[in-house]
DSSP file (Angstrom, degrees, kcal/mol; ACC not computed):
  #  RESIDUE AA STRUCTURE BP1 BP2  ACC     N-H-->O    O-->H-N    N-H-->O    O-->H-N    TCO  KAPPA ALPHA  PHI   PSI    X-CA   Y-CA   Z-CA
    1    1 A M              0   0    0      0, 0.0     2,-0.1     0, 0.0     0, 0.0   0.000 360.0 360.0 360.0 135.5  -19.7  -32.4  -34.8
    2    2 A N     >  -     0   0    0      1,-0.1     4,-2.3     4,-0.0     3,-0.2  -0.479 360.0 -95.3 -95.7 175.7  -21.9  -34.8  -32.7
    3    3 A K  H  > S+     0   0    0      1,-0.2     4,-2.2     2,-0.2     5,-0.2   0.836 121.2  52.2 -58.4 -38.9  -21.0  -38.3  -31.9
    4    4 A A  H  > S+     0   0    0      1,-0.2     4,-1.8     2,-0.2    -1,-0.2   0.872 111.3  47.2 -72.3 -34.4  -22.9  -39.9  -34.8
    5    5 A Q  H  > S+     0   0    0     -3,-0.2     4,-2.9     2,-0.2    -2,-0.2   0.898 111.2  50.8 -73.9 -30.8  -21.2  -37.7  -37.3
    6    6 A L  H  X S+     0   0    0     -4,-2.3     4,-2.7     2,-0.2    -2,-0.2   0.895 110.9  50.5 -63.2 -39.6  -17.7  -38.3  -35.8
    7    7 A E  H  X S+     0   0    0     -4,-2.2     4,-2.1     2,-0.2    -1,-0.2   0.887 111.5  46.5 -70.9 -33.4  -18.4  -42.1  -36.0
    8    8 A K  H  X S+     0   0    0     -4,-1.8     4,-2.1     2,-0.2    -2,-0.2   0.947 112.8  50.9 -70.4 -43.0  -19.5  -41.8  -39.7
    9    9 A K  H  X S+     0   0    0     -4,-2.9     4,-2.3     1,-0.2    -2,-0.2   0.906 112.1  47.0 -54.1 -45.9  -16.4  -39.7  -40.3
   10   10 A I  H  X S+     0   0    0     -4,-2.7     4,-2.7     1,-0.2    -1,-0.2   0.925 110.8  50.5 -59.0 -44.9  -14.1  -42.4  -38.6
   11   11 A A  H  X S+     0   0    0     -4,-2.1     4,-2.1     1,-0.2    -1,-0.2   0.893 112.0  49.0 -69.5 -35.6  -15.8  -45.2  -40.5
   12   12 A Y  H  X S+     0   0    0     -4,-2.1     4,-2.4     2,-0.2    -1,-0.2   0.893 111.9  48.6 -61.0 -43.7  -15.2  -43.3  -43.9
   13   13 A L  H  X S+     0   0    0     -4,-2.3     4,-2.7     2,-0.2    -2,-0.2   0.874 110.5  51.2 -71.9 -34.3  -11.6  -42.6  -43.0
   14   14 A E  H  X S+     0   0    0     -4,-2.7     4,-2.8     2,-0.2    -1,-0.2   0.927 109.6  49.2 -62.0 -46.7  -11.1  -46.3  -42.1
   15   15 A F  H  X S+     0   0    0     -4,-2.1     4,-1.8     2,-0.2    -2,-0.2   0.890 112.8  48.9 -63.9 -42.0  -12.6  -47.4  -45.4
   16   16 A V  H  X S+     0   0    0     -4,-2.4     4,-2.6     2,-0.2     3,-0.3   0.960 111.4  48.9 -59.2 -51.1  -10.2  -44.9  -47.3
   17   17 A H  H  X S+     0   0    0     -4,-2.7     4,-3.2     1,-0.3     5,-0.2   0.952 110.7  49.9 -57.1 -52.3   -7.2  -46.1  -45.4
   18   18 A D  H  X S+     0   0    0     -4,-2.8     4,-1.8     1,-0.2    -1,-0.3   0.842 111.5  49.5 -57.6 -37.1   -8.1  -49.7  -46.1
   19   19 A Q  H  X S+     0   0    0     -4,-1.8     4,-2.1    -3,-0.3    -1,-0.2   0.894 113.7  45.5 -63.6 -45.8   -8.5  -48.9  -49.9
   20   20 A L  H  X S+     0   0    0     -4,-2.6     4,-2.2     2,-0.2    -2,-0.2   0.882 111.8  51.2 -72.6 -37.4   -5.1  -47.0  -50.0
   21   21 A E  H  X S+     0   0    0     -4,-3.2     4,-2.0    -5,-0.3    -1,-0.2   0.926 109.6  49.9 -66.8 -41.5   -3.3  -49.7  -48.1
   22   22 A T  H  X S+     0   0    0     -4,-1.8     4,-2.0    -5,-0.2    -2,-0.2   0.905 112.5  48.2 -67.7 -43.6   -4.7  -52.4  -50.5
   23   23 A E  H  X S+     0   0    0     -4,-2.1     4,-3.1     2,-0.2    -1,-0.2   0.867 110.2  50.8 -62.2 -38.6   -3.5  -50.3  -53.5
   24   24 A L  H  X S+     0   0    0     -4,-2.2     4,-2.8     2,-0.2    -2,-0.2   0.936 111.6  48.1 -64.2 -43.1    0.0  -49.7  -52.0
   25   25 A V  H  X S+     0   0    0     -4,-2.0     4,-1.6     2,-0.2    -2,-0.2   0.890 113.3  48.9 -63.7 -43.2    0.4  -53.6  -51.5
   26   26 A Y  H  X S+     0   0    0     -4,-2.0     4,-2.6     2,-0.2     3,-0.3   0.948 113.0  45.8 -66.2 -51.3   -0.8  -54.1  -55.1
   27   27 A V  H  X S+     0   0    0     -4,-3.1     4,-2.5     1,-0.2    -2,-0.2   0.892 111.0  54.3 -58.8 -39.1    1.7  -51.5  -56.5
   28   28 A D  H  X S+     0   0    0     -4,-2.8     4,-1.8     1,-0.2    -1,-0.2   0.867 110.1  46.0 -61.1 -38.3    4.5  -53.0  -54.4
   29   29 A S  H  X S+     0   0    0     -4,-1.6     4,-1.3    -3,-0.3    -2,-0.2   0.894 110.5  52.4 -68.3 -46.2    3.8  -56.4  -55.8
   30   30 A L  H >X S+     0   0    0     -4,-2.6     4,-1.4     2,-0.2     3,-0.8   0.952 110.3  49.0 -62.1 -48.2    3.6  -55.2  -59.4
   31   31 A L  H 3<>S+     0   0    0     -4,-2.5     5,-2.7     1,-0.3     3,-0.4   0.914 109.5  51.7 -59.9 -40.7    7.0  -53.3  -59.0
   32   32 A K  H ><5S+     0   0    0     -4,-1.8     3,-0.7     1,-0.2    -1,-0.3   0.792 107.1  55.1 -68.7 -23.3    8.6  -56.5  -57.6
   33   33 A S  H <<5S+     0   0    0     -4,-1.3    -1,-0.2    -3,-0.8    -2,-0.2   0.730 108.0  48.7 -76.5 -27.9    7.2  -58.4  -60.6
   34   34 A V  T 3<5S-     0   0    0     -4,-1.4    -1,-0.2    -3,-0.4    -2,-0.2   0.231 132.3 -79.7-103.8  15.0    8.9  -56.1  -63.0
   35   35 A G  T < 5S+     0   0    0     -3,-0.7    -3,-0.2     1,-0.3    -2,-0.1   0.458  85.8 127.1 117.1  -2.0   12.2  -56.1  -61.5
   36   36 A F    > < -     0   0    0     -5,-2.7     3,-1.9    -6,-0.2    -1,-0.3  -0.840  47.2-152.6 -94.7 107.2   12.4  -53.8  -58.5
   37   37 A P  T 3  S+     0   0    0      0, 0.0    -1,-0.2     0, 0.0     3,-0.1   0.725  91.8  30.1 -53.8 -30.4   13.8  -56.2  -55.8
   38   38 A H  T >  S-     0   0    0      1,-0.4     3,-1.3    -7,-0.1     4,-0.2   0.052 102.0-139.2-119.1  23.6   12.2  -54.3  -52.9
   39   39 A G  T <> S+     0   0    0     -3,-1.9     4,-2.5     1,-0.3     3,-0.5  -0.302  77.4   6.0  62.8-127.3    9.2  -53.0  -54.7
   40   40 A L  H 3> S+     0   0    0      1,-0.3     4,-2.5     2,-0.2    -1,-0.3   0.829 129.5  57.4 -66.7 -33.4    8.1  -49.5  -53.9
   41   41 A A  H <> S+     0   0    0     -3,-1.3     4,-2.1     1,-0.2    -1,-0.3   0.889 109.8  46.9 -60.8 -41.5   11.2  -48.9  -51.7
   42   42 A S  H  > S+     0   0    0     -3,-0.5     4,-2.2     2,-0.2    -2,-0.2   0.935 110.2  51.7 -67.3 -47.0   13.4  -49.8  -54.7
   43   43 A A  H  X S+     0   0    0     -4,-2.5     4,-2.5     1,-0.2    -2,-0.2   0.873 109.5  50.6 -58.0 -43.5   11.4  -47.6  -57.1
   44   44 A K  H  X S+     0   0    0     -4,-2.5     4,-2.4     2,-0.2    -1,-0.2   0.939 107.9  52.7 -56.8 -48.0   11.8  -44.7  -54.7
   45   45 A E  H  X S+     0   0    0     -4,-2.1     4,-2.3     1,-0.2    -2,-0.2   0.941 112.1  44.7 -51.4 -53.4   15.5  -45.2  -54.5
   46   46 A V  H  X S+     0   0    0     -4,-2.2     4,-2.9     1,-0.2    -1,-0.2   0.917 111.6  53.0 -62.0 -44.2   15.8  -45.1  -58.4
   47   47 A A  H  X S+     0   0    0     -4,-2.5     4,-2.0     1,-0.2    -1,-0.2   0.902 111.6  46.4 -61.8 -40.1   13.5  -42.1  -58.7
   48   48 A L  H  X S+     0   0    0     -4,-2.4     4,-1.9     2,-0.2    -1,-0.2   0.838 111.3  49.5 -73.4 -32.4   15.7  -40.2  -56.2
   49   49 A E  H  X S+     0   0    0     -4,-2.3     4,-2.9    -5,-0.2     5,-0.3   0.937 110.5  53.2 -68.7 -46.0   19.0  -41.2  -57.8
   50   50 A L  H  X S+     0   0    0     -4,-2.9     4,-2.2     1,-0.2    -2,-0.2   0.908 109.9  48.3 -51.2 -46.8   17.4  -40.0  -61.2
   51   51 A L  H  X S+     0   0    0     -4,-2.0     4,-2.5     2,-0.2    -1,-0.2   0.867 111.3  48.5 -65.1 -37.8   16.6  -36.7  -59.6
   52   52 A Q  H  X S+     0   0    0     -4,-1.9     4,-2.4     2,-0.2    -2,-0.2   0.915 111.0  50.9 -64.2 -43.0   20.1  -36.3  -58.2
   53   53 A N  H  X S+     0   0    0     -4,-2.9     4,-3.0     1,-0.2     5,-0.2   0.918 110.2  49.6 -60.1 -43.0   21.6  -37.1  -61.5
   54   54 A A  H  X S+     0   0    0     -4,-2.2     4,-2.4    -5,-0.3    -2,-0.2   0.932 111.5  49.1 -66.2 -40.7   19.4  -34.5  -63.3
   55   55 A E  H  X S+     0   0    0     -4,-2.5     4,-2.2     1,-0.2    -1,-0.2   0.898 108.8  52.5 -64.7 -37.7   20.3  -31.9  -60.7
   56   56 A A  H  X S+     0   0    0     -4,-2.4     4,-2.1     2,-0.2    -2,-0.2   0.934 110.8  48.2 -65.3 -40.6   24.0  -32.6  -61.1
   57   57 A E  H  X S+     0   0    0     -4,-3.0     4,-2.6     1,-0.2    -2,-0.2   0.902 108.3  54.6 -59.6 -40.3   23.7  -32.2  -64.9
   58   58 A N  H  X S+     0   0    0     -4,-2.4     4,-1.1    -5,-0.2    -1,-0.2   0.886 108.3  47.0 -59.3 -38.9   21.9  -29.1  -64.5
   59   59 A E  H  X S+     0   0    0     -4,-2.2     4,-1.0     1,-0.2    -2,-0.2   0.857 111.5  53.0 -75.5 -33.4   24.7  -27.6  -62.3
   60   60 A K  H >X S+     0   0    0     -4,-2.1     3,-0.8     1,-0.2     4,-0.6   0.924 106.8  52.5 -61.5 -45.1   27.3  -28.8  -64.8
   61   61 A G  H 3< S+     0   0    0     -4,-2.6     3,-0.4     1,-0.3    -1,-0.2   0.798 108.4  50.7 -69.7 -22.9   25.3  -27.0  -67.5
   62   62 A H  H 3< S+     0   0    0     -4,-1.1    -1,-0.3     1,-0.2    -2,-0.2   0.767  99.0  64.5 -76.7 -21.2   25.3  -23.7  -65.6
   63   63 A E  H <<        0   0    0     -4,-1.0    -1,-0.2    -3,-0.8    -2,-0.2   0.641 360.0 360.0 -86.7 -10.5   29.0  -23.7  -64.9
   64   64 A I     <        0   0    0     -4,-0.6    -1,-0.3    -3,-0.4    -2,-0.1   0.493 360.0 360.0 -75.1 360.0   29.9  -23.4  -68.8
């Protein structure tokens, strides 16, 4: 790639980064507005807890 192509690629990646960052901020704010006190971080904690509970239930089912 030459310099012009690299600059074009960098500009595109910066654009995509900005779009994704804006989307994350929006999702974080939506999650806070529906009851997740720390937004995305809280939602991730809940999702991990649900997965752990499901795994524990699966293990209990295999013990019988």
